[in-house]
C-alpha positions as CSV (number, residue, x, y, z in Angstrom):
1,M,14.7,-6.4,23.6
2,C,11.7,-7.3,21.3
3,K,8.5,-5.6,22.1
4,A,5.2,-7.5,22.3
5,K,4.0,-8.5,18.8
6,P,3.5,-6.9,16.4
7,G,5.9,-4.5,18.0
8,R,9.5,-3.7,17.0
9,R,11.9,-6.6,16.7
10,C,15.3,-6.7,18.4
11,P,18.2,-7.6,16.1
12,K,20.0,-9.6,18.9
13,C,16.9,-11.7,19.6
14,R,16.2,-12.2,15.9
15,A,19.7,-13.2,15.2
16,S,19.6,-15.8,18.1
17,A,16.3,-17.1,16.7
18,L,17.7,-17.4,13.2
19,T,20.8,-19.3,14.4
20,A,18.7,-21.7,16.4
21,Q,16.5,-22.4,13.4
22,Q,19.5,-22.9,11.1
23,A,20.7,-25.6,13.5
24,T,17.3,-27.2,13.4
25,V,17.2,-27.3,9.6
26,R,20.7,-28.8,9.5
27,R,19.8,-31.5,12.1
28,L,16.6,-32.5,10.2
29,H,18.5,-32.6,6.9
30,A,21.2,-34.8,8.3
31,K,18.7,-37.2,9.8
32,L,16.8,-37.2,6.5
33,Q,19.9,-38.6,4.8
34,T,19.9,-41.7,7.0
35,L,16.3,-42.7,6.0
36,K,15.3,-44.6,2.9
37,P,13.3,-42.5,0.4
38,G,9.7,-43.6,0.0
39,T,9.2,-44.8,3.5
40,S,6.6,-43.2,5.8
41,A,9.4,-42.1,8.2
42,H,11.2,-40.4,5.3
43,S,8.1,-38.6,4.0
44,Q,7.1,-37.4,7.5
45,L,10.6,-36.1,8.2
46,L,10.7,-34.4,4.8
47,Q,7.6,-32.5,5.6
48,E,9.0,-31.5,9.0
49,R,12.2,-30.4,7.3
50,D,10.3,-28.3,4.7
51,L,8.3,-26.6,7.5
52,A,11.5,-25.8,9.4
53,A,13.0,-24.4,6.2
54,R,10.0,-22.1,5.7
55,E,10.3,-20.9,9.2
56,L,14.0,-20.3,8.6
57,I,13.1,-18.0,5.7
58,M,10.7,-16.1,7.9
59,R,13.2,-15.7,10.7
60,Q,15.7,-14.3,8.2
61,A,13.2,-11.7,7.1
62,D,12.4,-11.0,10.8
63,L,16.1,-10.1,11.3
64,D,16.4,-8.2,8.1
65,S,13.4,-6.1,9.0
66,T,15.2,-4.5,11.9
67,E,16.5,-1.0,11.5
68,E,20.0,-2.0,12.1
69,A,19.9,-4.9,9.5
70,R,18.3,-2.7,6.9
71,A,21.0,-0.1,7.3
72,D,23.8,-2.7,7.1
73,L,22.3,-4.3,4.0
74,A,21.9,-0.9,2.2
75,A,25.5,0.0,3.0
76,E,26.8,-3.3,1.8
77,I,24.8,-3.1,-1.5
78,E,26.1,0.4,-2.1
79,R,29.7,-0.8,-1.4
80,R,29.5,-3.7,-3.7
81,L,27.8,-1.6,-6.5
82,A,30.7,0.8,-6.2
83,T,33.3,-1.9,-6.3
84,N,31.7,-4.3,-8.8
85,P,28.2,-3.7,-10.1
86,R,28.1,-7.4,-11.3
87,D,29.0,-8.8,-7.9
88,K,27.3,-12.2,-7.6
89,E,26.2,-11.5,-4.1
90,L,24.1,-8.5,-5.1
91,P,20.9,-10.4,-6.0
92,R,20.9,-12.2,-2.7
93,L,21.5,-9.0,-0.7
94,S,18.9,-7.1,-2.7
95,K,16.3,-9.8,-2.1
96,R,17.0,-9.6,1.6
97,L,16.7,-5.8,1.7
98,I,13.5,-5.9,-0.2
99,E,12.0,-8.5,2.2
100,G,13.3,-6.6,5.2
101,R,11.7,-3.3,4.1
102,L,8.4,-5.0,3.1
103,M,8.3,-6.9,6.4
104,E,8.8,-3.7,8.4
105,A,6.1,-1.9,6.4
106,Y,3.6,-4.8,7.0
107,R,4.5,-5.0,10.7
108,R,3.9,-1.2,11.0
109,D,0.5,-1.7,9.3
110,Q,-0.5,-4.3,11.8
111,V,0.7,-2.1,14.7
112,A,-1.5,0.7,13.4
113,A,-4.5,-1.7,13.2
114,M,-4.1,-2.8,16.9
115,P,-6.8,-1.4,19.3
116,P,-5.8,0.5,22.5
117,R,-4.5,-1.7,25.2
118,P,-7.6,-3.0,27.1
119,T,-8.3,-2.0,30.7
120,H,-10.0,-5.2,31.7
121,P,-7.5,-7.8,33.0
122,A,-9.4,-10.7,31.3
123,A,-9.0,-9.0,27.9
124,L,-5.2,-8.9,28.1
125,T,-5.0,-12.5,27.0
126,A,-7.1,-11.8,23.9
127,Y,-5.0,-8.7,23.2
128,K,-1.8,-10.7,23.2
129,E,-3.3,-13.3,21.0
130,L,-4.4,-10.6,18.6
131,G,-0.9,-9.1,18.5
132,D,0.7,-12.5,17.9
133,A,-1.8,-13.3,15.1
134,R,-1.4,-9.9,13.4
135,Y,2.4,-10.4,13.4
136,D,1.9,-13.8,11.7
137,M,-0.3,-12.1,9.1
138,A,2.5,-9.7,8.3
139,R,5.0,-12.6,7.9
140,C,2.6,-14.5,5.7
141,R,1.8,-11.5,3.6
142,L,5.5,-11.0,2.9
143,R,5.9,-14.6,1.7
144,M,2.8,-14.3,-0.5
145,D,4.2,-11.2,-2.1
146,M,7.6,-12.8,-2.6
147,N,6.1,-15.9,-4.2
148,G,3.7,-14.3,-6.6
149,G,5.2,-16.3,-9.5
150,N,5.0,-19.6,-7.7
151,Q,1.3,-20.5,-7.4
152,R,1.9,-23.6,-5.2
153,E,3.9,-21.7,-2.7
154,W,1.7,-18.7,-2.8
155,E,-1.4,-20.8,-2.0
156,Y,0.4,-22.3,0.9
157,W,1.2,-18.9,2.4
158,S,-2.3,-17.7,1.5
159,R,-3.8,-20.5,3.7
160,R,-1.4,-19.6,6.5
161,H,-2.4,-15.9,6.2
162,Y,-6.1,-16.9,6.3
163,E,-5.6,-19.0,9.4
164,A,-3.7,-16.2,11.2
165,A,-6.4,-13.7,10.1
166,E,-9.1,-16.0,11.6
167,N,-7.2,-16.2,14.9
168,A,-6.8,-12.4,14.9
169,N,-10.4,-11.8,14.1
170,I,-11.6,-14.1,16.9
171,A,-9.2,-12.5,19.4
172,A,-10.4,-9.0,18.4
173,A,-14.0,-10.0,18.8
174,R,-13.4,-11.6,22.2
175,L,-11.4,-8.5,23.3
176,Q,-14.2,-6.2,22.2
177,V,-17.0,-8.2,23.9
178,I,-15.1,-8.4,27.2
179,E,-14.2,-4.7,27.2
180,E,-17.7,-3.6,26.4
181,S,-19.4,-5.9,29.0
182,G,-16.8,-5.7,31.7
183,D,-17.4,-9.4,32.2
184,A,-14.5,-11.9,31.9
185,H,-16.9,-14.7,30.9
186,A,-19.0,-12.6,28.4
187,W,-17.5,-14.3,25.3
188,N,-18.2,-17.8,26.6
189,A,-21.8,-16.8,27.4
190,L,-22.5,-15.9,23.8
191,S,-24.3,-18.2,21.4
192,D,-22.6,-19.3,18.2
193,S,-24.7,-16.9,16.2
194,E,-23.8,-14.0,18.5
195,R,-20.1,-14.9,18.3
196,S,-20.4,-14.9,14.5
197,A,-22.0,-11.5,14.6
198,A,-19.2,-10.2,16.9
199,R,-16.6,-11.5,14.4
200,V,-18.2,-9.8,11.5
201,Q,-18.4,-6.5,13.5
202,A,-14.7,-6.8,14.5
203,A,-13.7,-7.2,10.9
204,Q,-15.5,-4.0,9.6
205,D,-12.2,-2.2,9.0
206,E,-11.1,-5.0,6.6
207,T,-7.6,-5.2,8.1
208,F,-8.1,-9.0,8.6
209,S,-8.7,-9.8,4.9
210,T,-6.5,-12.2,2.9
211,P,-5.6,-11.2,-0.6
212,A,-7.4,-13.4,-3.1
213,A,-4.8,-13.5,-5.9
214,P,-1.0,-13.0,-6.3
215,R,0.3,-9.7,-7.5
216,P,3.4,-8.9,-9.6
217,L,6.3,-8.0,-7.4
218,E,6.8,-4.8,-9.2
219,D,3.3,-3.6,-8.3
220,V,4.1,-4.4,-4.6
221,L,7.3,-2.4,-4.8
222,Q,5.6,0.4,-6.6
223,D,3.1,0.6,-3.8
224,Y,5.9,0.8,-1.3
225,A,7.7,3.5,-3.2
226,D,4.5,5.5,-3.5
227,R,4.0,5.5,0.3
228,Q,7.6,6.4,0.8
229,E,7.1,9.5,-1.4
230,G,3.9,10.4,0.4
231,F,1.4,9.1,-2.1
232,V,-1.5,6.8,-1.3
233,P,-1.5,3.9,-3.8
234,I,-4.6,3.5,-5.9
235,P,-5.3,-0.3,-5.7
236,D,-6.3,-2.2,-8.8
237,A,-9.0,-4.8,-8.9
238,L,-6.5,-7.6,-8.1
239,A,-5.3,-5.8,-5.0
240,E,-8.9,-5.1,-3.9
241,A,-10.1,-8.6,-4.0
242,A,-9.8,-10.3,-0.6
243,H,-11.3,-13.0,1.6
244,P,-12.9,-12.0,4.9
245,P,-11.6,-13.9,7.9
246,Y,-14.8,-15.9,8.3
247,P,-17.1,-18.0,6.0
248,P,-19.8,-16.3,3.8
249,A,-22.7,-14.9,5.8
250,A,-25.1,-17.5,4.4
251,S,-22.9,-20.3,5.7
252,L,-22.8,-18.8,9.2
253,M,-26.6,-18.5,9.3
254,K,-27.1,-22.0,8.1
255,N,-24.7,-23.7,10.5
256,D,-24.9,-21.2,13.3
257,R,-21.3,-21.8,14.0
258,P,-18.2,-19.7,13.1
259,T,-16.2,-22.4,11.4
260,T,-14.8,-22.7,7.9
261,A,-15.5,-25.3,5.3
262,A,-12.7,-27.8,4.7
263,G,-10.8,-27.2,1.6
264,V,-8.6,-29.3,-0.7
265,D,-4.9,-28.8,0.0
266,D,-2.7,-29.8,-2.8
267,T,0.5,-28.8,-0.9
268,P,2.4,-31.7,0.7
269,D,2.3,-30.3,4.2
270,T,1.0,-31.5,7.6
271,N,-0.9,-28.2,8.2
272,K,-3.7,-28.9,5.8
273,G,-6.7,-26.8,6.7
274,T,-9.2,-24.2,5.6
275,G,-8.8,-20.9,4.0
276,P,-9.3,-19.0,0.8
277,S,-8.0,-21.8,-1.4
278,A,-11.0,-23.9,-0.2
279,S,-13.9,-21.7,-1.3
280,R,-12.5,-18.8,-3.3
281,D,-15.5,-16.8,-2.1
282,T,-14.4,-13.1,-2.2
283,T,-17.7,-11.8,-0.9
284,R,-17.2,-9.1,1.7
285,E,-19.5,-8.1,4.5
286,P,-20.8,-4.5,4.5
287,A,-17.9,-2.2,5.7
288,S,-17.5,1.3,6.7
289,P,-17.9,3.9,3.9
290,R,-14.8,4.1,1.8
291,N,-13.0,7.1,0.4
292,P,-14.4,8.4,-3.0
293,E,-13.2,6.4,-6.0
294,P,-10.1,8.0,-7.6
295,G,-10.7,9.9,-10.7
296,P,-9.1,9.5,-14.1
297,R,-6.5,12.2,-13.4
298,A,-5.3,10.5,-10.2
299,I,-5.0,7.1,-12.0
300,A,-3.1,8.7,-14.9
301,A,-0.8,10.5,-12.5
302,Q,0.0,7.3,-10.7
303,K,0.7,5.5,-14.0
304,K,3.0,8.3,-15.1
305,R,4.8,8.4,-11.8
306,R,5.4,4.6,-11.8
307,N,6.5,4.5,-15.4
308,Q,9.0,7.3,-14.7
309,R,10.2,5.4,-11.6
310,R,10.7,2.2,-13.6
311,R,12.6,4.0,-16.4
312,S,14.8,5.9,-14.0
313,A,15.7,2.7,-12.1
314,R,16.7,0.9,-15.4
315,Q,18.6,3.9,-16.6
316,L,20.5,4.2,-13.3
317,M,21.3,0.5,-13.3
318,S,22.6,0.8,-16.9
319,Q,24.8,3.8,-15.9
320,I,26.1,2.0,-12.8
321,R,27.1,-1.0,-14.8
322,S,28.8,1.0,-17.5
323,T,31.1,3.0,-15.2
324,S,34.2,1.8,-13.5
325,S,34.7,5.0,-11.4
326,R,33.5,5.6,-7.9
327,L,29.7,6.0,-8.0
328,N,28.3,9.4,-7.1
329,P,24.6,9.5,-6.2
330,D,24.2,13.2,-7.0
331,R,25.8,12.8,-10.4
332,F,23.6,9.8,-11.4
333,A,20.5,11.5,-10.0
334,S,21.1,14.5,-12.2
335,K,21.7,12.4,-15.3
336,S,18.6,10.2,-14.8
337,G,16.4,13.0,-13.5
338,Y,15.4,10.9,-10.6
339,N,16.5,11.4,-7.0
340,T,17.5,8.0,-5.6
341,S,18.4,9.4,-2.2
342,A,15.6,9.2,0.4
343,G,17.4,9.5,3.7
344,G,14.4,11.4,5.2
345,A,12.0,8.5,4.4
346,P,9.6,7.5,7.2
347,N,11.6,4.3,8.0
348,G,14.9,6.3,8.0
349,D,16.6,4.0,5.4
350,S,19.5,5.3,3.3
351,L,18.2,4.7,-0.2
352,D,21.2,5.8,-2.2
353,F,21.4,3.2,-5.0
354,T,19.0,1.0,-3.1
355,G,15.6,2.3,-4.1
356,M,13.1,-0.6,-4.3
357,L,12.8,-0.5,-8.1
358,L,16.5,-0.4,-8.5
359,L,16.8,-3.4,-6.1
360,M,14.4,-5.3,-8.3
361,E,16.7,-4.7,-11.2
362,L,19.4,-6.5,-9.3
363,L,17.3,-9.6,-8.7
364,P,18.0,-12.7,-10.9
365,T,15.8,-13.0,-14.0
366,K,14.4,-16.2,-15.4
């Protein structure tokens, strides 16, 4: 059974949700064929179908993020690599495993950012809303990372992430106010400026921020691999830039209301709204002190580690595709000088021949 969001997902429930969404997409697509293109009914249904298709993609990632699905995908990829390294299904399976692992990692990040369960009964509603919104943030972050090369789609998911972050930020502020005051009506009693201040305070840890620009998929996967190996990734300027889940402070003071300015949405979708694409203001409010900036040695060590990881993945893929014999992880690891097996990784995945950089080598290239 699935736990409360952003808790662990149940494969049975996720599979049922995926099947239901597949039926919805098929129904909408079939109905779309009966309408005349260019009509308002056709355009409206087309948008509805596209929204359903996006939800279908997210539900597939929800299922693939479960421990059971990740293990099955890794085993299937290893089997196909051993049988036929040029199997046409490998790119699709590799993409699913990448998304599943990233989704699980982002979900765990959101779980770690959740506050303790509140003691006041009135705060439980806000706590549930916070969990739901944080889970949506994880889903949208995954879609942003997987669409870094598609600016239009990336901006769509960036807006969705910003909206989820706003909802999470408001829920966190409400929860904190109710818990501290012990009054179920404390949030409603606040003025707009007091609510704005509470939202800023709740976002001090910066876990509600929305990335300001797309990142190359390799950088995302290198970050994941670093964490799996026990390293803390050193973010670049692109990874550091982010939008807080509320308008700039000057705007809040002027309007005395925690709302966002309407933005121009060039994506043909019914959910047009506000977000980072509207203002592109990456100004952050003062946050808690950060760790000291990494020195040149740490930066050089990360660069060297990542270059070696990239070379090893390419060498290993070349060796896999050049052999017709049964693949042996230890033999290839000794040849490449890189250990591809990480069965003791935090998530417990079997990474023989399915390390993230190797999976990226299996993805289709433009």
